[in-house]
NUVOVO-626885 format. One record per residue (C-alpha): residue number from 0; x, y, z. Coordinates in pm, 1 decimal. Each point is the difference from the previous one (the first is absolute). Last residue first. Example, Ala and Ser with C-alpha at 12.3 -4.5 7.8 and 13.67 -1.06 7.14 Angstrom:
BEGIN
> 1:1367.0:-106.0:714.0
> 0:-137.0:-344.0:66.0
END
This chain:
BEGIN
> 463:-372.3:-1766.6:610.5
> 462:-311.1:-81.9:201.3
> 461:88.6:-54.9:363.4
> 460:-101.8:-329.2:157.5
> 459:354.1:-94.3:86.8
> 458:194.5:-298.2:132.4
> 457:304.4:-74.6:213.9
> 456:-52.0:298.8:227.7
> 455:290.7:235.1:-63.9
> 454:117.0:-124.5:-340.0
> 453:-357.7:-36.8:-124.6
> 452:-74.7:355.5:112.3
> 451:311.3:125.6:-176.6
> 450:-98.5:-169.7:-325.8
> 449:-358.2:132.5:24.4
> 448:140.8:347.5:62.9
> 447:219.5:-35.9:-308.8
> 446:-306.4:-71.8:-214.0
> 445:-185.2:303.7:135.1
> 444:300.7:225.8:-46.2
> 443:57.0:-118.5:-355.4
> 442:-364.1:69.7:-88.6
> 441:29.9:346.6:155.4
> 440:315.4:67.7:-201.4
> 439:-171.4:-128.6:-315.8
> 438:-285.8:247.2:52.6
> 437:246.7:284.3:57.8
> 436:156.7:-74.9:-337.9
> 435:353.3:-120.6:-76.2
> 434:367.7:65.5:52.5
> 433:171.7:-328.9:79.3
> 432:-162.9:-309.2:144.4
> 431:196.2:-45.7:321.1
> 430:67.7:356.8:111.9
> 429:-299.4:108.5:-208.3
> 428:-230.6:-183.5:237.8
> 427:101.5:-269.1:244.5
> 426:284.5:-127.2:219.1
> 425:49.2:-257.9:274.1
> 424:260.3:-41.7:275.1
> 423:-58.6:-280.2:252.7
> 422:328.9:-177.4:-87.6
> 421:202.4:182.0:-263.0
> 420:-3.0:-137.5:-357.5
> 419:-321.0:191.1:-64.6
> 418:-353.0:-127.8:48.0
> 417:-277.0:127.0:-230.3
> 416:-73.9:-344.4:-140.8
> 415:-33.1:-191.4:-327.4
> 414:373.4:-50.0:-38.9
> 413:194.2:146.6:289.6
> 412:39.4:374.4:-21.3
> 411:249.0:236.1:-162.6
> 410:-17.1:371.2:77.2
> 409:-7.1:208.3:-317.1
> 408:258.8:65.9:-268.5
> 407:195.3:-296.7:133.3
> 406:-13.0:5.2:375.6
> 405:64.7:-250.0:276.8
> 404:-106.8:108.0:346.6
> 403:259.4:93.0:260.9
> 402:-232.6:210.3:214.2
> 401:219.0:312.0:-6.8
> 400:114.2:-67.5:-355.3
> 399:-358.4:-11.3:-128.5
> 398:-87.8:315.8:193.0
> 397:287.7:188.6:-166.1
> 396:-30.0:-132.1:-356.4
> 395:-287.9:194.8:-154.5
> 394:-255.9:-200.7:-195.1
> 393:-5.3:-32.9:-376.5
> 392:65.8:185.8:-324.5
> 391:-288.5:241.9:45.4
> 390:-183.5:207.9:-259.1
> 389:115.4:258.1:-251.2
> 388:-150.9:315.3:144.8
> 387:317.9:203.4:-51.2
> 386:-82.5:362.7:83.1
> 385:202.3:285.5:-151.7
> 384:-60.8:350.5:132.6
> 383:113.7:322.8:-168.3
> 382:-33.8:-130.3:-353.4
> 381:-20.4:191.3:-327.2
> 380:-4.6:-222.1:-310.4
> 379:284.5:-66.8:-242.3
> 378:-57.0:-204.3:-315.0
> 377:207.5:-294.0:-121.0
> 376:-273.5:-263.6:-4.4
> 375:194.0:-176.1:278.1
> 374:-85.6:300.8:211.9
> 373:227.1:282.3:111.6
> 372:-69.1:150.8:339.4
> 371:-48.7:345.1:145.7
> 370:96.3:237.0:281.2
> 369:112.2:-216.3:293.5
> 368:192.7:205.7:252.9
> 367:377.1:-35.6:8.9
> 366:70.5:366.3:60.4
> 365:121.0:50.1:-357.1
> 364:-308.8:-164.4:-144.6
> 363:-72.8:-369.3:-42.7
> 362:-98.4:-198.6:-307.5
> 361:-97.9:-363.8:51.9
> 360:62.0:-244.5:-285.3
> 359:-177.7:-276.9:-191.9
> 358:-340.7:-6.8:163.8
> 357:-254.2:-233.7:-159.3
> 356:-231.2:-19.1:-301.3
> 355:-242.9:-249.2:-151.4
> 354:-309.8:187.0:113.3
> 353:-38.2:358.7:114.8
> 352:-266.5:41.3:264.9
> 351:-125.6:332.7:139.7
> 350:-331.8:-15.3:-193.9
> 349:-86.1:352.9:-112.2
> 348:-190.3:312.8:101.6
> 347:221.6:106.6:289.6
> 346:-232.0:-11.5:302.0
> 345:-291.3:-213.0:-124.6
> 344:234.8:-222.0:-201.6
> 343:214.6:-52.9:308.5
> 342:-311.8:-96.0:195.5
> 341:-105.1:-261.1:-256.0
> 340:354.4:-135.3:-2.9
> 339:-19.9:-36.2:378.0
> 338:-341.4:-168.6:5.2
> 337:90.8:-266.0:-254.2
> 336:-10.3:19.1:-379.3
> 335:-12.9:-320.2:-203.3
> 334:123.6:26.2:-361.5
> 333:-263.4:-135.0:-237.3
> 332:49.2:-293.1:-238.6
> 331:-320.6:-175.9:104.8
> 330:186.7:-273.2:188.3
> 329:191.6:265.1:195.1
> 328:308.0:184.8:-123.7
> 327:301.3:0.8:230.1
> 326:259.4:-180.7:-212.2
> 325:-88.1:215.3:-302.8
> 324:131.6:309.8:179.1
> 323:354.7:-131.2:4.3
> 322:182.5:-114.5:311.6
> 321:226.3:219.2:212.3
> 320:-259.2:249.6:123.9
> 319:106.7:356.7:78.1
> 318:-254.9:203.6:194.3
> 317:21.9:376.6:-36.5
> 316:-131.3:255.8:250.0
> 315:3.7:378.5:-20.9
> 314:19.9:299.3:235.3
> 313:-82.4:-219.2:300.6
> 312:-264.6:115.4:248.9
> 311:15.4:-255.2:282.1
> 310:-329.3:-145.1:-119.4
> 309:143.3:-62.0:-345.9
> 308:311.9:-163.2:143.8
> 307:-219.4:-231.7:207.8
> 306:-205.6:-109.3:-300.8
> 305:311.2:-73.3:-205.8
> 304:164.7:-184.6:290.7
> 303:-316.5:-205.7:49.7
> 302:8.2:-92.4:-367.4
> 301:363.5:-109.5:26.8
> 300:-77.8:-210.4:306.5
> 299:-301.5:-161.8:-164.8
> 298:171.1:-110.1:-319.1
> 297:238.2:178.6:-233.5
> 296:356.8:113.4:23.3
> 295:224.6:305.0:-2.7
> 294:-158.8:316.6:138.8
> 293:119.4:341.3:-117.1
> 292:-102.9:308.3:197.9
> 291:51.2:359.9:-108.7
> 290:-11.6:177.6:333.6
> 289:-222.9:273.1:145.5
> 288:-106.2:-226.6:288.1
> 287:128.1:-355.1:-42.7
> 286:102.2:-20.5:365.2
> 285:357.3:-94.4:65.5
> 284:104.2:-330.1:154.4
> 283:185.9:-14.2:332.3
> 282:-318.1:6.7:205.4
> 281:-194.8:276.1:173.7
> 280:-270.7:-99.1:246.0
> 279:-348.1:152.0:26.8
> 278:-175.7:-336.1:38.9
> 277:-234.2:-23.5:-296.6
> 276:150.2:232.0:-262.9
> 275:369.8:-18.6:89.3
> 274:2.7:-363.5:107.9
> 273:-208.1:-96.3:-301.7
> 272:226.5:191.1:-239.7
> 271:316.1:-147.4:153.1
> 270:-145.1:-351.9:-28.1
> 269:-110.5:57.5:-358.3
> 268:339.8:132.8:-108.5
> 267:189.7:-278.8:170.4
> 266:-231.5:-261.7:-152.6
> 265:66.8:141.0:-347.6
> 264:376.4:7.1:36.8
> 263:184.3:328.6:21.2
> 262:180.8:277.5:-185.8
> 261:-32.0:371.0:90.2
> 260:67.5:-54.0:372.4
> 259:361.6:-87.7:-57.6
> 258:244.3:-171.9:-234.3
> 257:-83.1:-353.1:97.1
> 256:-201.6:-87.8:-309.1
> 255:304.1:-62.4:-219.9
> 254:-133.0:-160.4:-316.7
> 253:1.2:-345.6:-157.9
> 252:-319.3:-73.2:190.5
> 251:-24.6:-242.2:290.1
> 250:-317.1:-177.2:108.0
> 249:-72.7:135.3:346.0
> 248:51.5:-208.1:317.4
> 247:-327.8:46.9:185.6
> 246:-151.8:-346.4:-22.4
> 245:-218.1:-36.6:307.8
> 244:98.3:-42.4:362.2
> 243:-235.8:-283.2:92.1
> 242:222.6:-220.1:219.1
> 241:-197.6:-234.5:224.8
> 240:153.5:-98.3:334.7
> 239:-116.8:-301.1:201.6
> 238:-0.2:-109.3:365.0
> 237:114.5:345.0:108.2
> 236:250.2:127.9:259.3
> 235:314.4:-180.7:-112.2
> 234:-42.3:64.0:-370.8
> 233:-101.2:359.2:72.2
> 232:314.6:58.3:206.3
> 231:214.1:-155.6:-271.8
> 230:-139.5:250.2:-250.7
> 229:55.2:281.9:249.7
> 228:370.1:-84.2:26.7
> 227:50.9:-70.2:-371.9
> 226:-118.8:347.1:-99.6
> 225:-263.1:33.8:-271.5
> 224:-283.3:10.5:253.7
> 223:-68.4:372.7:-34.4
> 222:-269.1:109.7:247.0
> 221:-184.0:328.7:-66.0
> 220:-330.3:-174.9:52.0
> 219:-99.9:-270.5:244.8
> 218:-352.0:-117.3:-80.2
> 217:-174.5:-239.2:241.0
> 216:-292.6:-209.8:-124.0
> 215:-277.6:-50.2:257.4
> 214:-329.7:45.5:-185.0
> 213:-6.6:370.0:86.9
> 212:340.0:28.6:-166.4
> 211:-137.4:-159.9:-316.2
> 210:-290.9:246.7:-5.1
> 209:237.5:291.7:46.7
> 208:215.4:-127.5:-288.7
> 207:-307.7:-19.4:-225.5
> 206:-104.4:360.1:69.3
> 205:358.7:121.2:-40.7
> 204:15.7:-151.9:-348.6
> 203:-329.1:166.4:-98.8
> 202:110.9:331.0:154.2
> 201:307.4:-18.6:-222.2
> 200:-224.9:49.0:-302.2
> 199:76.3:-251.7:-276.4
> 198:-9.9:129.7:-356.9
> 197:-17.0:373.1:79.1
> 196:236.0:-59.4:294.3
> 195:289.5:-116.3:-211.1
> 194:115.4:-363.7:23.4
> 193:355.2:-73.3:118.7
> 192:28.3:121.8:358.6
> 191:-322.7:-108.3:168.0
> 190:-111.5:-299.2:-207.4
> 189:368.1:-54.3:-86.8
> 188:66.0:-92.6:362.9
> 187:-314.0:41.9:208.1
> 186:124.9:88.7:346.2
> 185:126.9:347.3:89.6
> 184:340.5:113.9:121.7
> 183:184.1:-216.4:-249.7
> 182:200.4:-312.6:82.2
> 181:-306.0:-206.2:93.4
> 180:-18.6:-290.9:243.5
> 179:-332.9:-180.9:35.5
> 178:-68.5:-192.6:321.1
> 177:-237.0:-296.2:-9.1
> 176:-128.1:-214.0:286.4
> 175:-143.5:-316.8:-156.5
> 174:-372.3:-73.5:24.1
> 173:-90.3:-90.3:-358.6
> 172:-150.4:346.3:-36.8
> 171:342.8:142.5:77.0
> 170:164.5:-229.4:-253.3
> 169:-225.4:116.8:-282.0
> 168:22.5:371.4:78.7
> 167:376.6:-5.2:46.9
> 166:67.3:-186.6:-323.9
> 165:-236.1:232.9:-188.9
> 164:163.4:309.5:150.3
> 163:343.4:-126.9:-97.5
> 162:-107.2:-68.2:-357.1
> 161:-177.5:337.1:-36.9
> 160:295.0:197.2:138.5
> 159:83.5:-13.6:369.1
> 158:351.8:-141.5:-1.7
> 157:158.3:-250.5:237.2
> 156:-268.0:-224.3:150.1
> 155:87.7:-144.8:340.3
> 154:-201.2:-298.3:122.8
> 153:-68.8:-113.0:355.7
> 152:-168.9:-327.9:95.5
> 151:-218.3:-35.7:311.6
> 150:-287.7:-120.6:-213.7
> 149:-254.5:261.1:100.6
> 148:-369.8:-82.5:9.0
> 147:-319.1:172.2:-112.5
> 146:164.8:295.5:-173.9
> 145:-253.7:281.7:5.3
> 144:-80.9:155.2:-334.9
> 143:34.4:376.0:-15.3
> 142:-296.8:157.4:-182.3
> 141:-44.2:43.3:-373.4
> 140:-381.0:-16.2:-10.3
> 139:-40.1:361.5:105.4
> 138:-223.6:98.4:-291.3
> 137:259.8:231.7:-154.7
> 136:278.4:-256.3:38.8
> 135:-213.1:-272.3:-158.1
> 134:-116.7:226.5:-282.8
> 133:368.3:70.9:-71.5
> 132:70.7:-373.7:-14.2
> 131:-285.7:-82.4:-237.4
> 130:45.8:305.6:-224.7
> 129:367.2:-81.4:-46.8
> 128:-81.3:-349.8:-124.0
> 127:-260.2:131.3:-243.3
> 126:251.4:250.8:-135.2
> 125:252.8:-278.1:-53.3
> 124:-249.1:-234.8:-165.0
> 123:-150.1:248.7:-244.9
> 122:-114.0:-286.0:-228.1
> 121:188.3:-17.8:-329.2
> 120:-119.8:200.1:-299.7
> 119:-164.0:-185.3:-289.3
> 118:86.6:-319.4:-184.9
> 117:307.1:-144.3:169.4
> 116:-48.6:234.9:294.0
> 115:-294.1:-203.1:128.5
> 114:242.6:-288.4:35.5
> 113:192.8:192.4:268.9
> 112:372.3:-88.9:-9.7
> 111:120.0:357.6:-61.7
> 110:-244.2:106.9:271.1
> 109:167.2:-228.8:253.0
> 108:337.6:145.7:-96.3
> 107:-131.3:313.8:172.8
> 106:281.0:257.2:-15.6
> 105:-9.0:2.7:383.1
> 104:32.0:348.1:152.7
> 103:-338.4:98.7:142.1
> 102:-201.0:-317.7:55.1
> 101:327.1:-174.8:84.5
> 100:54.1:230.1:297.4
> 99:-356.0:13.7:141.2
> 98:-25.0:-373.8:-67.5
> 97:261.8:-67.0:270.9
> 96:-10.1:-353.0:142.5
> 95:-134.8:-161.0:-316.7
> 94:-117.0:-363.0:-17.1
> 93:-273.9:-42.3:261.4
> 92:-24.4:375.9:30.9
> 91:-195.6:20.7:-326.8
> 90:-247.8:-273.9:90.3
> 89:-77.4:157.5:337.6
> 88:-30.3:345.5:-157.4
> 87:-252.9:-119.2:-258.8
> 86:-198.7:-155.3:283.9
> 85:-16.9:334.7:176.5
> 84:-79.6:185.1:-320.0
> 83:-312.1:-203.9:-75.2
> 82:-146.4:243.9:-252.6
> 81:-108.0:-279.4:-234.9
> 80:223.8:123.5:-282.0
> 79:291.4:56.6:236.5
> 78:-47.0:-356.0:131.2
> 77:20.8:-138.2:-354.0
> 76:323.0:190.5:-56.2
> 75:121.0:-145.0:328.9
> 74:-44.3:-354.4:-121.0
> 73:119.8:52.8:-357.4
> 72:329.5:145.1:132.6
> 71:106.4:-257.4:255.0
> 70:351.1:148.8:4.1
> 69:264.9:-249.7:-107.5
> 68:268.8:218.5:160.8
> 67:210.5:-0.6:-318.5
> 66:-306.6:128.8:-190.4
> 65:-19.7:-99.9:-365.6
> 64:268.5:-91.3:-248.4
> 63:369.7:63.7:53.6
> 62:240.7:-26.7:-293.9
> 61:328.0:-193.4:11.1
> 60:-118.4:-283.4:-221.3
> 59:-304.5:-46.3:221.1
> 58:-21.2:145.7:349.8
> 57:-326.6:-70.5:181.1
> 56:-227.5:212.4:217.5
> 55:-323.3:-169.1:-104.6
> 54:-239.4:255.3:150.4
> 53:-90.1:179.4:-322.4
> 52:11.1:-335.9:-183.5
> 51:-341.8:-80.1:144.0
> 50:-62.4:-351.7:-140.8
> 49:-378.2:-46.9:-8.3
> 48:-22.0:373.9:-43.7
> 47:-202.0:208.8:244.6
> 46:-67.8:250.6:-282.4
> 45:79.6:308.4:207.5
> 44:-197.7:290.8:-149.6
> 43:-236.9:-4.9:301.0
> 42:277.9:133.0:222.4
> 41:21.7:305.0:-223.8
> 40:-377.5:38.8:26.1
> 39:28.0:-11.1:378.7
> 38:264.2:275.4:-19.2
> 37:-251.3:213.4:-187.7
> 36:-260.9:-54.3:272.3
> 35:258.7:63.7:270.2
> 34:93.4:341.3:-140.9
> 33:349.5:10.4:-152.8
> 32:323.9:112.7:163.0
> 31:268.9:262.4:-53.1
> 30:349.2:-31.4:-137.0
> 29:252.5:284.5:35.7
> 28:146.3:-55.9:343.9
> 27:134.9:334.0:121.3
> 26:344.7:132.4:-84.9
> 25:-107.1:328.0:-160.0
> 24:17.2:207.0:-320.1
> 23:31.9:-305.1:-226.5
> 22:-353.3:-92.5:103.8
> 21:-158.4:294.1:-181.1
> 20:164.1:-17.1:-346.0
> 19:-35.7:-377.8:7.5
> 18:-376.2:10.2:49.6
> 17:-102.7:-189.3:315.2
> 16:-5.3:-371.6:-53.5
> 15:-324.5:-177.1:-90.3
> 14:-65.1:-335.0:161.8
> 13:-25.9:-240.9:-288.5
> 12:-320.8:-98.3:-173.2
> 11:-16.0:-313.6:-209.0
> 10:-322.5:-25.9:-193.4
> 9:-303.1:-175.5:142.2
> 8:-255.3:-222.3:-171.9
> 7:217.4:-264.7:-164.9
> 6:223.9:-68.0:301.9
> 5:-307.4:-0.3:221.1
> 4:-178.1:-277.6:-193.7
> 3:51.3:-271.1:261.9
> 2:-88.9:235.1:286.0
> 1:70.9:-128.6:350.3
> 0:260.3:-261.6:-87.2
END
């Protein structure tokens, strides 16, 4: 602990976002950075607790506490304070393959577990983490690592989201030859197609993929492995197959969302928006431009839909939340406001959320286009685009059928392992765990990689 009194001397200081009324006009990342001397003070606030709950990563009574990756948080906070950025990087990469992702999109359960936060504000753990990895890229420390010896084993990873990337990265550094298969035209999974650019710039994903390619990982994009023929081909060609296809089956609403481009699921809307804005491709979902938009749901996906609709130039945006307002109040009785609600207030002058209300009926015009909807409160509100951001009900069935793995809501695995019922087929991430956070997907990928390595070699020295 470099400064025992740091937590008493320095106040928490977050990286300041650009003003909402400015950032809503573009798709650029909206958080800046702090000078190194200020960042050192933020590192000094870490109390170096005897029991650092921030890195515990445990689940107790259904609630997660601390970092699922067991990041060595007090260690690299101390290194930030001393200005030893290289050592901070080495401690960070020991547990986290992709800090540039988690440092941007993780909701920071580590900060919820920070003891400093019991009395004052928690340490800025996530911002500190991001500063370490971005400093490393800027200073040229993130160079391809040469693999000392190859094992002769071949592994196929199906899906290139955070879990798949973590599996591939771990097994590649262990010496196995890894090929990643991705259905879309670009790797990254939800990192590329599910998180808007202002939260996670696509250049950041591309930067990491290039580094992984330089280290020997092969990415084959635009390949759908949901057919039985190609699934059998992979099983014959590779020594192990790891399925990391996510949980994309949407949670159903008691509404018909198949009527056309004016009704869609949250992930569909975000993917179409990203393809249109980032890659110049038109999807089957309408833009929110000049439309009255209604979003059903809460959570990150709903917020990202609100922020995306604002940037597309919607006429209005309303967010319907099923549970009552009291369920969302913090310990001080205040209603938290995230970046999207802040932006909606800047544009329209009010919070877009309505609590304790849902959609009762859709009202369509003579041509079948969506005009309005009736809420369970009995009022009618204009609606030209309805987005259901209600979460996922589990993984899609096609890949599971092709490989013959057993499925309930997610893929079933043997107790305490990541192995499926099919020989040499493993699974990780949302496909196994259910819809969750990027940090949990990475943790799943690391643990599955250790399982695969043990299967291939008889032992493992990988950290799960």
